[in-house]
C-alpha positions as CSV (number, residue, x, y, z in Angstrom):
1,X,0.0,0.0,0.0
2,X,1.3,3.4,-0.9
3,X,2.0,5.8,2.0
4,X,-0.5,8.6,1.5
5,X,1.7,11.0,3.4
6,X,5.1,10.3,1.8
7,X,4.7,12.6,-1.3
8,X,5.8,9.7,-3.5
9,X,9.0,9.0,-1.5
10,X,9.0,5.2,-1.1
11,X,12.7,4.7,-0.2
12,X,13.5,1.9,2.2
13,X,15.5,2.4,5.3
14,X,18.5,0.3,4.0
15,X,19.2,3.2,1.6
16,X,20.4,5.1,4.7
17,X,22.1,2.1,6.2
18,X,19.1,1.3,8.4
19,X,16.8,-1.7,8.7
20,X,14.0,-2.6,6.3
21,X,10.5,-1.1,6.5
22,X,8.2,-2.6,3.9
23,X,5.3,-1.0,2.0
24,X,2.9,-3.2,4.0
25,X,3.4,-1.0,7.0
26,X,2.1,2.0,5.1
27,X,5.0,4.2,6.2
28,X,8.0,2.9,4.4
29,X,10.5,5.4,5.7
30,X,10.3,4.0,9.2
31,X,9.2,5.5,12.5
32,X,10.3,7.8,15.3
33,X,9.7,7.2,19.0
34,X,9.1,10.1,21.4
35,X,9.1,9.5,25.1
36,X,8.0,11.8,28.0
37,X,9.3,10.3,31.2
38,X,8.4,11.7,34.6
39,X,8.5,10.6,38.2
40,X,4.9,9.4,38.0
41,X,4.6,7.7,34.6
42,X,6.2,7.5,31.1
43,X,4.5,7.9,27.7
44,X,5.9,6.6,24.4
45,X,4.4,7.5,21.1
46,X,5.4,6.0,17.7
47,X,5.0,8.3,14.7
48,X,6.0,8.1,11.0
49,X,9.4,9.4,9.9
50,X,9.4,12.1,7.3
51,X,12.4,13.3,5.4
52,X,13.5,16.9,5.6
53,X,11.3,18.9,3.3
54,X,8.4,16.5,3.3
55,X,5.0,17.9,4.3
56,X,3.8,16.6,7.6
57,X,0.1,15.5,7.7
58,X,-2.1,17.4,10.1
59,X,-2.8,15.8,12.5
60,X,0.4,13.6,12.6
61,X,-0.6,10.0,12.7
62,X,0.0,8.3,16.1
63,X,0.8,4.7,15.1
64,X,1.3,3.4,18.6
65,X,1.1,4.7,22.2
66,X,2.0,3.1,25.5
67,X,2.2,4.1,29.2
68,X,4.6,2.7,31.8
69,X,5.9,3.6,35.2
70,X,8.5,6.1,36.5
71,X,11.7,6.5,34.5
72,X,13.3,9.0,36.8
73,X,16.2,6.9,38.2
74,X,16.7,9.3,41.1
75,X,13.2,8.2,42.4
76,X,13.0,4.5,41.7
77,X,16.6,3.4,40.9
78,X,18.3,2.5,37.7
79,X,16.9,-1.0,37.3
80,X,13.2,0.0,37.7
81,X,13.8,3.1,35.4
82,X,15.4,1.1,32.7
83,X,12.7,-1.7,32.9
84,X,10.0,1.0,32.5
85,X,11.8,2.4,29.4
86,X,12.1,-1.1,27.8
87,X,8.4,-1.8,28.6
88,X,6.9,1.4,27.2
89,X,9.1,1.2,24.0
90,X,8.2,-2.4,23.4
91,X,4.5,-1.9,23.9
92,X,4.4,1.2,21.6
93,X,6.1,-0.7,18.8
94,X,3.9,-3.7,19.2
95,X,0.8,-1.5,18.9
96,X,2.3,0.2,15.8
97,X,3.1,-3.0,14.0
98,X,6.7,-1.9,13.5
99,X,9.8,-3.4,15.1
100,X,13.1,-2.1,16.3
101,X,14.8,-2.3,12.9
102,X,12.2,0.2,11.6
103,X,13.1,2.9,14.1
104,X,15.0,5.9,12.8
105,X,15.4,7.8,16.0
106,X,14.4,7.9,19.7
107,X,13.8,11.2,21.4
108,X,13.5,11.2,25.1
109,X,12.5,13.9,27.6
110,X,13.2,12.4,31.0
111,X,13.0,14.0,34.5
112,X,16.2,13.6,36.5
113,X,18.4,14.4,33.6
114,X,20.5,17.1,35.2
115,X,24.0,16.6,33.9
116,X,25.7,15.3,30.7
117,X,26.6,12.1,32.6
118,X,22.8,11.5,33.1
119,X,22.2,12.0,29.4
120,X,25.0,9.6,28.5
121,X,23.8,6.9,30.8
122,X,20.2,6.9,29.4
123,X,21.5,7.2,25.8
124,X,23.6,4.0,26.4
125,X,20.5,2.2,27.8
126,X,18.6,3.1,24.6
127,X,21.5,2.2,22.3
128,X,21.6,-1.2,23.9
129,X,18.0,-1.8,22.9
130,X,18.3,-0.8,19.2
131,X,20.4,-1.4,16.1
132,X,23.4,0.9,15.7
133,X,21.8,3.1,13.0
134,X,19.1,4.4,15.4
135,X,19.8,8.0,16.5
136,X,19.2,8.8,20.2
137,X,18.4,12.2,21.8
138,X,18.0,12.7,25.5
139,X,17.0,15.9,27.3
140,X,15.4,16.9,30.6
141,X,11.6,16.7,30.3
142,X,11.3,20.4,31.0
143,X,13.0,21.2,27.7
144,X,10.5,19.0,25.8
145,X,7.6,20.7,27.7
146,X,8.9,24.1,26.7
147,X,9.2,23.1,23.1
148,X,5.7,21.7,23.1
149,X,4.2,24.8,24.7
150,X,5.9,27.2,22.4
151,X,5.5,25.2,19.2
152,X,9.2,24.3,19.0
153,X,10.6,27.7,19.9
154,X,13.1,27.4,22.7
155,X,12.8,30.9,24.0
156,X,11.0,31.5,27.3
157,X,10.4,29.7,30.5
158,X,8.5,26.6,31.5
159,X,7.3,25.5,34.9
160,X,6.6,21.9,35.6
161,X,4.9,20.9,38.9
162,X,3.8,17.3,39.1
163,X,5.4,14.7,41.3
164,X,8.5,16.7,41.0
165,X,9.0,20.3,39.9
166,X,11.4,22.4,37.8
167,X,11.6,25.8,36.1
168,X,13.6,25.9,32.9
169,X,14.3,28.6,30.4
170,X,16.2,29.8,27.4
171,X,17.0,33.3,26.2
172,X,17.0,34.2,22.5
173,X,20.7,33.4,22.2
174,X,20.3,29.9,23.5
175,X,21.6,30.5,27.0
176,X,19.7,28.3,29.5
177,X,19.0,28.4,33.2
178,X,17.0,26.2,35.6
179,X,15.8,26.4,39.2
180,X,14.6,23.5,41.4
181,X,14.5,20.0,39.9
182,X,17.0,18.5,42.2
183,X,14.4,16.3,44.0
184,X,12.8,16.5,47.4
185,X,15.9,16.1,49.4
186,X,17.3,19.2,47.7
187,X,14.3,21.4,48.4
188,X,11.7,20.9,45.7
189,X,8.9,21.9,48.1
190,X,6.6,23.1,45.3
191,X,6.3,19.6,43.9
192,X,3.6,17.1,44.6
193,X,6.0,15.1,46.7
194,X,7.0,18.2,48.7
195,X,3.3,19.1,49.4
196,X,2.5,15.5,50.5
197,X,5.7,15.2,52.6
198,X,4.9,18.3,54.5
199,X,1.4,17.0,55.1
200,X,2.7,13.8,56.5
201,X,5.1,15.7,58.7
202,X,2.2,17.9,60.0
203,X,0.3,14.7,60.9
204,X,3.3,13.3,62.8
205,X,4.0,16.6,64.6
206,X,0.3,16.9,65.7
207,X,0.4,13.3,67.0
208,X,3.6,14.0,68.9
209,X,2.3,17.2,70.4
210,X,5.0,19.2,68.5
211,X,2.4,20.9,66.2
212,X,-1.2,22.0,66.0
213,X,-4.0,19.5,65.3
214,X,-5.0,19.2,61.7
215,X,-7.7,17.7,59.6
216,X,-5.0,16.1,57.6
217,X,-4.7,13.4,60.3
218,X,-8.1,11.8,59.9
219,X,-8.2,12.4,56.1
220,X,-4.9,10.8,55.3
221,X,-5.4,7.9,57.7
222,X,-8.7,7.2,56.0
223,X,-7.3,7.4,52.5
224,X,-4.5,5.0,53.4
225,X,-6.6,2.6,55.5
226,X,-4.6,3.2,58.6
227,X,-5.9,3.5,62.2
228,X,-3.1,5.5,63.8
229,X,-0.4,8.0,62.9
230,X,2.1,5.6,64.3
231,X,1.4,3.4,61.3
232,X,2.5,6.1,58.9
233,X,6.1,5.3,59.6
234,X,5.9,1.8,58.3
235,X,3.7,2.9,55.4
236,X,6.1,5.6,54.3
237,X,9.3,3.6,54.3
238,X,7.8,0.5,52.8
239,X,8.0,2.2,49.5
240,X,9.3,5.8,49.6
241,X,9.0,6.3,45.8
242,X,8.1,9.9,45.0
243,X,4.9,9.2,43.1
244,X,3.5,7.1,45.9
245,X,4.0,10.0,48.4
246,X,2.8,12.6,45.9
247,X,-0.5,10.8,45.4
248,X,-1.6,12.3,48.7
249,X,-1.9,15.8,47.3
250,X,-5.7,15.6,46.7
251,X,-6.1,14.9,50.4
252,X,-4.2,18.1,51.2
253,X,-6.4,20.1,48.8
254,X,-9.6,18.7,50.2
255,X,-8.6,19.6,53.7
256,X,-7.6,23.2,52.6
257,X,-11.0,23.5,50.9
258,X,-12.7,22.5,54.2
259,X,-10.9,25.3,56.0
260,X,-7.9,23.5,57.5
261,X,-5.2,26.2,58.1
262,X,-2.3,23.8,58.1
263,X,-3.2,22.4,54.7
264,X,-3.8,25.9,53.3
265,X,-0.4,27.0,54.5
266,X,1.3,24.0,52.8
267,X,-0.3,24.9,49.5
268,X,0.5,28.6,49.8
269,X,4.1,27.8,50.6
270,X,4.3,25.5,47.6
271,X,2.9,28.1,45.3
272,X,5.4,30.7,46.6
273,X,8.2,28.3,46.1
274,X,7.2,27.6,42.5
275,X,6.9,31.4,41.9
276,X,10.4,31.8,43.2
277,X,11.7,29.2,40.8
278,X,10.2,31.0,37.8
279,X,11.5,34.3,39.1
280,X,15.0,33.0,39.4
281,X,15.1,31.7,35.9
282,X,13.5,34.8,34.4
283,X,16.0,37.1,36.2
284,X,19.1,35.1,35.3
285,X,18.1,35.1,31.6
286,X,16.8,38.6,31.5
287,X,13.4,37.4,30.2
288,X,11.2,40.0,32.0
289,X,8.7,41.0,29.3
290,X,10.3,38.7,26.7
291,X,9.8,35.2,25.5
292,X,7.0,32.8,26.3
293,X,5.9,31.2,29.6
294,X,4.1,27.9,29.7
295,X,2.8,25.7,32.4
296,X,1.9,22.1,31.4
297,X,-1.2,20.6,32.9
298,X,0.6,18.8,35.7
299,X,-1.1,17.4,38.8
300,X,-0.1,20.3,41.2
301,X,-1.6,22.8,38.8
302,X,-4.8,20.9,38.8
303,X,-4.8,21.2,42.6
304,X,-4.2,24.9,42.5
305,X,-7.0,25.3,40.0
306,X,-9.3,23.6,42.5
307,X,-8.0,25.6,45.4
308,X,-6.6,29.0,44.3
309,X,-4.0,30.4,46.6
310,X,-4.2,34.0,47.7
């Protein structure tokens, strides 16, 4: 079958030294894999490869799509992160009807990529999964989010606030800056993990007599099926992965909406911390009044939409 989007270009991949993609697939030039990997989940989509100068169809066909777990190795460790990458790639390819020899390139935006050594490690993971002709590109997921929100123009600032948080920006000359994004131990208190961790701390402090009583105690215990704050210790350390802790954010929001002052303060402090991250990036790059600003629809923003902070 002729590829209706190829503009008559029916070359096979081996012409470029790659694997073979047959006309039976419908897209004989092969495919590209795009991955968005966060501390909660990872999405992989498989789309057709188009040569430079070819007209992209609108909308671009999604040939395969899969979702797997966390690929931030700082949260779940290298083994679990790599397993999730392999799973999501395999499932997307199976759904698309293509195999690894048909892949032209893999583009990943992954949280926790903070240094060239992080990029190199994940690139090596991916290269081990594919033939040598496959090109691999790895960036922090914030860069991908900025490109998505500005239609590919890397100029401006993006704020991500889900399980983790980060502010990232570029000026018009390509200079980049970031704030936050180092994980909860290094102060990402505007993140979902940071909000939930402070809520758990408030429950323990209230139980000890070191802090005021809070509605969070009964709400969180009920949500977790626990009978006493003492049980929170075992629950927390049984699996301290960031996404599991951050899943308690809706309980914090519901308590704030019901008038709990402790919960409200946690959310206000988180919003202020996120604002400081954006301010730091904007000031360092001289972006005041310049460039674009985008906020992807992450879980913490949904929470703030439900409970606007003053």
